[in-house]
N, C-alpha and C positions, 0 to 999 in steps of 0.2 A: 585627381585623374578620373575622368569620366569615360566609361566604356562607350557611351553613346556619342562621344566626340569624334570617333574615328569615321572618316568619310567612307561612303560606299566604294569598294575597290573597283578599279578599272579592270578590264579583261586582260588576263595574263597570256602572253604568247606561249604556245607549247614548246617553242625552241628554247634551249638553254642559253644563258648569257656566257659568251666565250671568255670574257675577261675574268669572271668569277671562277669558272672551271679551270682556266689556265693558271690563275694564281693559286688555287687550291692544289692543282697538280704540281706546281713548283714546290709548295710546302711539303707535299708527300714525297716528292723526289728527293728533297734535301734530307728528309727523315731516313729514307731507305739508303741514300748515299752515305750516311754515317757509317754503314758497314764497310765502306772502303778504307776507313781509318786513315784518311789522308793526314790528319794531324800527327798520327804516330809515325807515319812514313817520313813526314817532314822533319821530325826530330830524331830520326834514327841515325846512328853513327855510320851505317852503310851508305845512306844517301849523302850525308855530309862529306864523306870521303870521296864519293863519285863527283861531287860538285866543287872539289878543291880548285880545279883549273877553269871553272866557269866564271863568266862576268858577274858583277855584283847584283845586277838586276835579276838574275836567275835565283840568287839566294833570297832576294826580296820577295819574289813571286812565291817561293816555297814557304817562306815565313808567313806571308799573308794567307796563303791557303791553309797552313797549319792553324792559324788563329781563328779563321772563320769557319772551320769544320769541326770545332769543338766548343763546348761551353766554357765561358770564363769561370774561374774558380769562385768568384763572389761578385765583386763590383765590375761595372762595365757591361758591354754588350757586343756579341759577335753575330754574324749572320746565323749561325746555328742556334743562338739564343732567341731568334725571331721566329722559329718554327712554331712553338706553342702559342705565342701571341697571335700569329697570323691565322692559325687554325681556329682559335677562339674568336678572333675578329670576323672571320668568314662565316661563322655560325650566326653572328648578328646581321651580317650583310644579307644572308639568305632568308632571314625571318620575315621581312615584309612581303616577299614574293610567296613564301609558304602560306602566310595568313590569307593573302588575297586569293590564292589558289583554292584553299579550303573553303573560304566563304563563297566563292563562285560555285563550288560543288554543293552548296546548301548546308554546310556544317555550321551549327550554332556555336555560341561562345563556350557553353559547358562541355560540349563534345570535344572542342578543340583544347580546352583546359585539361580534360581527362587525358587526351593524347600527349599533351605537353608533360604532364606528371609521369605518365608511363615512360615516355622517352627519357626523361631525366633519370628515373630509376634504372632503366636499362643501361644508360651511359655510366652511371655510378658503379653499378655492379659489374659491368663489363670491364671497367677499369680495374676493379679489385680482382676479377678473374684473371686478367692478363698479367697482373702483378703477382699472382699466386702460382702461375705455371712453373713447374719444377720445384715447388716448395713442398714440404711435408705436411703443411696445414695452410688454411686460408690466411693470406697475408693482408690483413685489413689496413691498408693505407689509402689515402684519398688525395694525394698530391699529384697524381698523374693527369695527363691532359683530359681524358674522357671523364674522369670523376669530377675534376674541377669544373668542366663545362656543365655536367649534369647537375651539380649542386646549385648552380646559378641560373639554370635554364628556365625554370618556372617564373622566376622574377623577370627575366628578360622577356618571356612570352607576355606577361601581364603588361609590361612597359610598352610592348608593341602596339597596344591599343590606346596609348596616351598621346596627347599632343606632342609634337616634336620638341617644344620648349622644355617639357618634362624630362626628355632624354638627357639634355645638358644639365638640368638641375640635379637629377639623381646621380649622374656621372660625377659632378662636382662634390656632392655630399659624401659619396663613397670615398673619394680620394682624400678629402679633408678629414673625415672621420677616421679612416684607416691610418693616416699620418698621425693624428692625435693619439690614437691608441698606442703607437710605438713611442712617440715623442715623450709621453708622460709616464711610460712604464719605467719603474725604478731600475737603475743599473745594478749589476752584481756588486756585492760588497768587496772591499779591498782584500786581496789574498784569495779570491775565488778561483777554484780549479776548473777550467773549462772542459777538461776531459771527463768530468763528472756528468756532463750533459751531452756526451757523445762527440765532442770536438776532437779532431785528430791532434795528437801531441805536436806535430810539425806544422800546424796551421799558422799561416803567416799573413792572413788577410783581414785581421781585425782592425776596426777603426778606433780612433781615440777621439776625445772631446764629445761634442753633441752627436756626431754620427755613430757613436758607440751604441746608441739605442737600436741600431739596425745590425748589430753583430750576430754572427751565427749562433743559434740555439740558446741565446740569452735574452730573447725577445718575447713578447706576449704570444705570438703565434706558436712558438716552440713550447711555451709553458702550457698552452691549451692542448697541444698534442700529447704532452706528458700525462695529462689527465684523460683526454678523450680516447686516444688509441689504446690505452691500457684497460679500457672498459671491455675490449674484445679479447678473445682468446689469443695468446701469443706464445711463441716458442720461448721468448725471454722478455723481460720488462723493457718497454720502450723508454729510452732516456733522451734520445735526440736523433734526428735524421743526419746521416753522414754528409749530405750535401746542403743541409739547412732548409730543405723544402718543407712546406707546411700545409696542413689542411685549410687553414683560414685564408690561404692565398686565393681561394675561390671568390672572395669578396672583391679584391682588385681585378681578378680575372673577369668578373661580371662587368666591371667598368670598361675593360677592353672589348667585351661583347657589345656593350652599349655603343661604343664608338663604331663598331660594325653596323649596328642597327641604324645609327645616324647616316652612315654612308649608304646603306641599302635603301633607306627611305628616300634619299636624294636620287639614287639610281632608278627607283621605281616611279618617281614623281613625274617623269617625262620632261625634265628640264631641257632647255636647249643645250646642245653638246658642249659649247664653250663655257656655259655656266656650270654644268656638272664638273667638267674637268678643272675649271678654275677653283671650285669649292674643294674638290679632293686635294688639289695641289696646295692651296693656301692652308687648309686644315692640317695637312701633313707637316708643312714647314713650321706652323705655329706650335703644334704639339711637340715637335722635335726641339724647338727653341725653349719651350716651357720645361720639358724634362731635363734638358741640359742645364738650363738656368737654375732650376731648383737645387741641383747638385753644386753648381758653380758658386752660388751665394751661401751655401752651407745650410740649406733648409732640409733637404732630403737626398740621400744618395741613390744612384741607379743600381739596383740589385735585383737580378732576375729570380733567384731561388725563392725569395720572400715577396716578390712582385711589388716592390715599393711603388708608391704613387709616382715618383719620378720615372721609374721604369715603365709604368703603365702609360705615361705621357710619351716618353721617348719611343718605346716600341710601337705605340699607337700611331705616332707620326710616320714611322716607316711603313706601317700597314697602309695608311692612306696613300703614301707615295707609290707603293707597289701597285695598289689598285688603280691609281691614276695612270701609271705607266702601262699597265695591261689594258685598261680601257682605251687609252690613247692609241695603242698599237693594234688592238684586235677587235674592237666593237664597231658598230654601225657599218657593217659590211666592208670593213677594211680589207684591202687586198693582201695584207700581211697575216690575216687570221689563219691561213694555212700553216704558218710557222708555229702556231700555238697548238696544233693538233696533237703532237706527242704528249704535251702537258695536259690537254683536255682529256685524253684517254685515261690518264691517271686521276685527274680531278673529278671526273664523273663518277668514280667509285672510291671516294676517299676513305669512307669508313671500312670498306672491304680491305683495301690495301693496308690500312692501319692495323687491323686485326690480323690479317694474313701474314704480314711481315713479322709481327711480334710472336705469332704462334709457329710459323714455319720458316722464317728467315734463316735461322741457324741450321735447320735440316737441309734447306736448299744449298746453303753455303758448303756444308760438309759433303753433300752428295756431289756437288761440282768438283770439290777437291779430289774425291775418289776417282771420278771418271776422267778428269783432266790430267791426272797423274799417270794414267795407263800408258800413254806413249813413251814413258821413260824406259820401259823394258825393250822398246824397239829402237828408239832414236837417242836415248841417253839424256833426255831432259824432260821435265814436267811442263806441260803446255802452259799452265798459268804462271810459270816462272820464266817464260820466253823473253820477257823484257828485263830480266834481272830479278834476283830474289827479293831485293828491297821493294819492288813494286808488286809483289805477289798479292797483298791484300787489296790493292787498287784494282788489279785485273779481275780477281775473283769477285770483288764487290760489284764491279761493273757488269759482270756476267749474271750476278744475282738480280740486279736491276733489270737486265734484259729479259730474264725468265719471267719476272713478275709483270713487266710491261706487255709481253706477248700474251699472257693470261688476261690482263686487263683489256688488251686490244680485242681479243676474242669475245669478251663480255660486252665490249662497246658495240661490236658488229652485230651481236645477238640482241642488243638493246636490253641487256641485263644490268640493272642498276640497283645495288643493295642500299636500302635506306632503313632508318630507325624511326 
């Protein structure tokens, strides 16, 4: 990879790209919408009772909503599981535009590298900080979205100066190498007690056969964390993550960011619109097929918590297809771009809403509960239970979204954009 191979950047328009902001806005909306706990409502006995006389399609809708608003326990993928890959993917999409903008301002490579290192460190420690709120001591874990992006960001930055062919080469090497690390890691001995590595006693999602190399907390990524995380001060010894998430997932997360870099390079290249849309669509379909195919033929399962290569391919395919759809609908002066505005307001300040929701989301939710319960003393009901107590979390969650959106709208109107 030669730093001199990168062509002189073309002038970057000062306006933001609607499709990127809208897609980022959708991702942040889905994150905040998790507070509505739709999956819990869908499984509640109260709702099931109220649906007894409803047609079958109503039950199907609620079942689908329940599945896609929560993480799958281990294998598979829901819409909610695509939030983190999409956020990581969009970091890569934005990089070519960021590099071009900084070069246009006269910044040299070393200055940009320094900024990339600082940004990476801020993301890592911001992730640790958010995971530590409400704790009695700093909670050193690095599997959250921000820390994972931060640990791979400098590598992504350097790759941004390489020829496009190297993007694909490095992407492939990461996935093959990470697959081999798991595939050749020895399985636990016969009679091994999984609860000794933090696996819940009622865990029912373990694989058998070759896929057992990707079981929860008995894989190399979990073994690494049992060494690495115990180097930090902890309330108690780390033996395993309850959900199977791991620090080393930043490696395949980097592969997802590289896919975003590839997409962003195409978007910045000024390709004819039909060529760009065609590439995004074909790449999405091929990646989906590759991820599904690896699992179907028994090479690698699709598991989000440890970000298996099959998951990186499968989720990356969906990321390309989302970007294709948003670009098709909203870019190039499309008359439909006005429909993207509510999402653009969120996407233009994604890092702010990410931090604000994690820090203040609970407080906003509880404050709304207090104020919306006041009419009970006058009218005999609590406002947020107006549609029935089983829908309380959905109503209150929707109001939380509205509060944050109005704040973001004010920031958008004032041209206040928080960046790292």
